N, C-alpha and C positions, 0 to 999 in steps of 0.2 A: 505396599499394596500390589497385588499381582492382578494381571489382566488375562483372562482366559481367551482361548482361540475363538470361542463363540462370540464374545464381546468384540474382539477385533473384527471379525467378519461382519457383525452388525454395524459397527462404526464405519467400516469400508463401504457398506451398502448405503448408509445414510449420507456419506460424503461423496458418493458416486465415484469411488476410486477402485481400481482393480488391485487386489493383493493375491498373489499366487499362493498355493498351498505350502510351497517351500519357504516362503518368507513370513508366514503367519506367526510362527514361534518367535522369530527375531523381532517383529513389530510388537508382539505381545511383551517381550522382555524390555524393549525400549520404552514403551508406554508405561510399564511398571516403574522404570527408572525415573521417568518424568514425574509420575505421581508421587514417588518417594521424595523427590526434590521439592515438590509443592508442599508436602506434609512438613518437611524441614523448615521451609519458609514460613508456613503458618504457625509454627511453634515459636518463632522469634517474638520476643516481647517488644511491642511497638507502642505501648501506652505513653502518651505525651509527646510522641514524635509527629511533627507536622508533615503532611503530605507535600511532596515536591513534584514539579513538572520536569525538572532536570537536576541531576546531582551537582552541577556546577553553577555558581552564580555568575554566569556569563551574560553579557549584554550584546545583542546583535548590533554591530556598527553598520550603519547605512550610509551610502554615498549621497551626495547632494543630488537632488532631482533637477538636472540641468539638461538642456537640449545639446546633444553632442554631434548631430549630423544635420546637414542642410536639408531644407524641404525640397524634395525632388518629385513632388506629386505630378506636376505637369509633364515631366520627362517620362514617368511611368505610364501615365494616361496616354501619352503619344504612342507608346508601344502596343497598346490594346487594340484589338480589331475594331471594337466599337465602344464609345464612351459618350456620356451626356451629362452635363452639369456636374462634372467632377466625379461621376460614378461609372463603374464598369458595367456595360450592358452584356447580359448573357441570355442564352435561349431559355424560354420558359420550360420548366421541368415538370411542374405539377399543374394539372388542369383544374 
């Protein structure tokens, strides 16, 4: 399937991208190549093939949910200019 220059310009306008006059033909050719590839993929017989989320049957190995650092909350609050009841006090931004 070929894509003409007018279609490329319309797509560029809809996508809000600038395509120079010099590159319209190249973009048109590349879009045509992509559409040919899509046509080839659509021609593949997929009857009876179950859809997959991933081509490999891999399982994500998760680490144990354990605390690895000491609680340093009081040390960090001591560095703050102002804090109250374990919270950082900041200037009001919105009225």
